[in-house]
Each structure stands twice: as structure tokens, then as C-alpha cells.
KOLMILO-743307 format. One record per atom (N, C-alpha, C): x negated, y, z negated. Coordinates in steps of 0.001 Angstrom, whole numbers, plus 500000, padded with zeros to 6 digits. Layout:
XYZ/...
***
This chain:
933155172046753469/933466171213754591/934204169968754126/935215169547754896/936002168378754544/935421167104755144/935928166004754710/935499164709755213/936287164398756487/935585164045757524/936237163705758784/936228162188758954/937363161671759292/937426160231759558/937717160030761032/937080159046761561/937288158708762959/938203157498763008/939275157641763744/940226156549763841/940190156003765260/940136154697765359/940131154041766662/941542154118767232/941670154847768341/942996155032768923/943281154052770046/942304153224770370/942563152244771425/943426151132770850/944454150800771556/945367149755771108/944873148433771676/944038147750770919/943504146476771406/944496145366771122/944748144600772143/945657143468772000/944879142269771484/945448141541770554/944738140363770054/944619139313771158/943527138530771152/943342137544772210/944131136254771956/945299136383771314/946089135190771019/947578135524771059/948340134643771675/949794134733771714/950354133384771280/951479133411770605/952130132182770162/953318131905771056/953423130662771505/954490130263772415/955168128989771925/956412128851772290/957163127651771959/957671127047773266/957545125743773376/957894125037774606/959195124259774450/959930124178775540/961047123247775640/960661122243776709/960623120973776342/960250119920777284/961493119171777756/961400118691778975/962497117922779555/961927116574779987/962561115488779541/962151114129779936/962881113746781215/962132113194782160/962714112748783425/962415111262783566/963499110467783576/963363109021783714/963505108647785179/962671107726785600/962767107226786975/962502105729786960/962980105068787997/962780103633788086/962294103301789485/961171102589789530/960614102125790791/960620100607790725/961460100006791547/961607098554791467/962213098196790123/961532097338789403/962025096969788066/961305097710786951/960415098635787315/959636099372786323/960269100718786007/960449100953784734/961009102213784241/959855103140783870/959969104414784225/958916105386783933/959544106664783385/958827107303782483/959287108575781925/958159109579782024/958470110745782582/957509111836782632/958154113070782035/957327114047781712/957818115247781056/957481116476781874/958380117452781817/958176118749782444/958481119826781427/957910120999781655/958192122142780786/959459122799781310/960518122774780510/961803123337780911/961841124842780661/961252125285779550/961276126711779210/960097127039778306/959745128299778325/958624128812777538/959108130080776845/958935130155775521/959440131305774758/958341131875773869/958322133207773675/957413133779772668/957862133292771292/956889133124770397/957222132603769066/956372133286768010/956800133147766792/956030133608765637/955094132479765211/953937132810764640/952990131747764249/953574130707763297/954506131110762461/955052130165761493/956236129366762033/956653129602763269/957785128879763851/957406127414764087/958385126538763912/958152125106764110/957858124833765576/956791124116765834/956424123755767200/955718124848767986/955425125978767364/954741127076768048/953269126722768255/952756127045769441/951357126776769773/950656128084770134/949397128233769725/948670129459770086/948052129348771476/948171130414772246/947448130555773506/946352131568773218/945117131085773140/943980131926772782/943097132143773994/942682133394774199/941771133723775290/940351133810774748/939407133266775511/938004133266775123/937193134016776178/936239134806775721/935444135625776636/934640134787777626/934168133620777202/933349132810778109/934178132073779161/935502132195779121/936360131563780121/936986132584781072/936472133830781058/937065134880781892/937025134538783377/935969133877783838/935888133481785240/936987132493785608/937288131571784691/938372130610784909/939723131319784946/939901132318784063/941162133065784046/941335133833785357/940250134451785832/940324135195787093/940665134243788252/940045133057788253/940336132065789295/941811131681789260/942343131459788082/943744131079787919/944656132214788393/944370133454787971/945219134581788341/945181134867789841/944049134608790467/943919134906791893/944491133799792780/944905132699792186/945527131626792975/946930132066793388/947508131354794291/948849131697794764/949899131609793670/949719130688792745/950671130480791658/949911130234790357/949638131295789565/948928131101788291/949694130145787378/948953129308786646/949563128271785826/949148128375784367/950032127921783507/949754127711782091/949661126210781904/948603125742781245/948389124312781054/948674123940779607/949403122853779425/949779122351778105/949135120990777930/948317120852776897/947672119567776621/948449118840775536/948428117529775605/949149116765774603/948964115280774778/949724114529774001/949632113072773997/951024112466774065/951075111273774620/952318110507774615/952419109788773277/953531109938772627/953793109244771369/955136108545771519/955098107225771394/956295106401771616/956889106759772970/958101107270772993/958722107633774271/958794109147774439/957964109862773692/957971111321773756/956606111903774080/956544113208774128/955314113944774394/955119114950773278/953916114966772687/953603115919771629/952548116886772160/952959118136772374/952046119165772853/951176119628771698/949860119793771974/948973120237770896/948042121381771302/948148121876772538/947277122980772929/947733123653774205/947349124923774352/947651125704775546/946354126295776073/946219126369777385/945054127003777983/945440127578779339/944657128537779795/944819129100781132/943676128677782036/942746127890781504/941558127467782234/941772126085782855/941636126018784184/941741124724784842/940596123809784434/939445124388784137/938289123601783714/938571122895782391/939149123622781447/939482123032780145/940559121962780324/941563122254781143/942634121274781382/942072120002782011/941147120159782959/940540118994783604/939734118168782611/939065118831781670/938297118106780656/939229117255779785/940408117769779474/941383116979778711/941841115775779525/942054115981780819/942496114871781663/941409113815781784/940133114244781809/939034113291781834/939004112453780564/939484113015779477/939553112300778206/940830111491778082/941508111280779200/942728110478779263/943866111025778405/943913112348778322/945035113019777673/945956113509778774/947173113783778445/948115114258779440/948123115785779450/948218116351780639/948267117808780805/949473118145781658/950318119015781140/951464119527781883/951145120961782294/951825121453783309/951622122851783688/952950123462784099/952992124781784000/954162125536784429/953679126875784963/954508127553785756/954100128874786234/953851129827785058/952830130646785190/952474131606784138/953395132817784243/954147133129783177/955047134296783222/954267135592783486/954925136539784142/954277137794784513/953774138573783306/954482138511782186/954037139225780987/952690138681780509/952514137364780575/951235136779780184/950154137065781222/950527137156782490/949559137532783521/949011138928783247/949887139862782890/949456141231782586/948559141249781353/948881140432780354/948076140350779135/946674139830779444/946578138817780311/945281138257780691/944487139279781517/945167139983782428/944501141033783214/943917142098782285/944673142490781268/944182143481780306/942977142949779541/943000141676779176/941879141055778473/940623141076779345/940777140693780619/939636140697781540/939147142127781763/940080143077781905/939698144481782088/938956145044780890/939356144645779693/938729145145778465/937335144552778274/937163143288778619/935883142616778382/935022142494779631/935534142904780779/934761142853782013/934845141496782681/934525141507783955/934513140268784726/933306139440784320/933476138158784262/932372137257783971/931832136739785289/930622137165785624/929995136705786852/929181135478786525/929450134411787246/928720133177786991/927375133250787682/926304133183786912/924955133208787467/924533131788787787/924032131619788980/923543130290789350/922132130135788823/921896129030788179/920573128771787620/919694128106788655/918441128492788650/917487127819789528/917112126501788875/916914125512789697/916501124214789178/915064124265788683/914730123376787804/913372123314787277/912475122593788266/911282123123788424/910321122464789298/909608121386788500/909233120351789177/908522119288788485/908629117986789240/908100116975788633/908081115661789258/909511115183789508/909728114662790717/911027114135791045/912026115172791516/911635116423791604/912553117472792034/912141117970793413/913097118329794193/912816118830795539/912150120198795435/911162120406796235/910480121695796275/911134122564797338/911100123856797166/911681124778798128/910663125062799217/910629124209800232/909670124378801311/910381124394802652/911547124960802685/912281125073803930/911808126308804675/911917126297805970/911538127462806765/910137127310807308/909650128352807947/908343128347808597/907286128781807601/906131128119807633/905027128518806771/904559129898807186/904158130686806225/903719132042806532/902217132130806726/901501131034806531/900048131071806637/899617131343808064/900015130507809005/899600130677810388/900683130079811273/901538130931811824/902646130430812620/902182129843813946/901033130289814476/900545129792815760/900103128348815664/899589127936814524/899103126568814384/900098125697813637/901342126099813612/902360125344812890/902485123950813489/902089122943812746/902172121568813184/900979121114814009/900062121994814300/898902121624815115/897805121064814232/897031120110814786/895913119515814068/894635120023814718/893695120493813925/892426120992814450/891399119876814422/890697119733815519/889631118736815599/888305119415815296/887508118799814418/886193119353814071/885120118327814412/883949118833814725/882813117964815015/882092117580813749/880968116834813893/880211116395812730/879612117560811950/879405118673812601/878849119823811899/879927120661811216/881211120265811344/882289120972810672/882885122085811506/882274122364812688/882821123418813528/883976122873814355/884838123738814732/886020123377815491/885633122967816907/886181121835817368/885920121370818736/887098121714819633/886822121781820941/887891122036821890/888318123477821896/887614124270821211/887941125678821142/886784126462821701/887059127533822288/885976128341822825/885633129481821887/885927129313820583/885672130400819626/884173130657819471/883346129625819567/881898129830819408/881234130213820715/881884130028821827/881279130263823132/881614131631823705/882386132440823029/882800133740823539/881597134688823666/880603134494822863/879427135398822922/878631135166824171/878710133974824786/877934133659825976/878575134180827236/879794134611827212/880471135042828421/880073136432828836/
***
């Protein structure tokens, strides 16, 4: 008998693509104040060793964000970076609006451009290969200072919901004919 080798025939795409950006500076003047902002003029595939090439890496724990982005009317690619002198230095790419927002909270600049269809197909394949990420809602912890889940009607006794029972000195219920039914 010969040795049998099993070869993986699935063509798995790596979760990373390298891209190169062309930025365009737009100068504007409001009153006496001069302002410069940047836009992404073009986006090109690149080799990892190319000057200015940035990796676009997909992460399994961000699949829900990718699905949200793809299902929007206009999927976007987000470019993170910093202003240096009168220019912009891009240092990261993401498809997650959550990640982009975190950069903006850190007072970094984020640019965006429409996501090319080839990259949309690549992201769809990534999500298809790894499955949809369903976000599970966590229940809050019970304890001091936390709201208790007591909404709705009590299941103990719906007839006496909100009613107060009056009892006599002997502990028996007053105003009720429960003890007098035997005399009738």
C-alpha cells in the first residue's frame, strides 16, 4: 500500500490586502481663515513592499461591523491618519465604523471613500467563510443599585393585584365572608 496525502483544495484568501492611496488636498477660505482638508483621490492595489502601501486586514471579531458596512447604501473604506505640518499621513485602513469612530474619539483624523466592488466581494467571501457574527446581548448583573426586572403583572394572585387585606387581632381576614360560608 502506498502513502496517501491529503491536500487542502480550498483556495482560502488571506485576510489582508495591501492598498496604496492617492490623496488630494483641498484648500478653502472662510473669511480670513485658510483651511486645508484632504480627500482620497484614488485607491490602488499594492505590493507589501511598495512605498506608502497600507494593509487592510480583516478580523473575525469585526464581522458584524463589516456586515453593517456592506449592507449600508454606500459601503465605505476608512483611512486613519494624522495631520503633519500641512499634509496628511495615513497609517491605517479599516472597514469597521466602530474602529474608525474610536480613532476619531482619540482626536485622530479619519477619511473615507467608497469601497470598491472587488473589496466588497472579498469581504463577503471572508464573512461567508467564517460565518456571520451574531451579537449576543448580555444580561445585566443583579445587585445593589441595579434595576430589577419586575415589569408586568405579578403571577402570584392577579385578583388581589394592588389590593390590601385587612386582618383582625386574631390574624384572620376581616371584611371577607370566607369564614362565614359554613353558616349559610
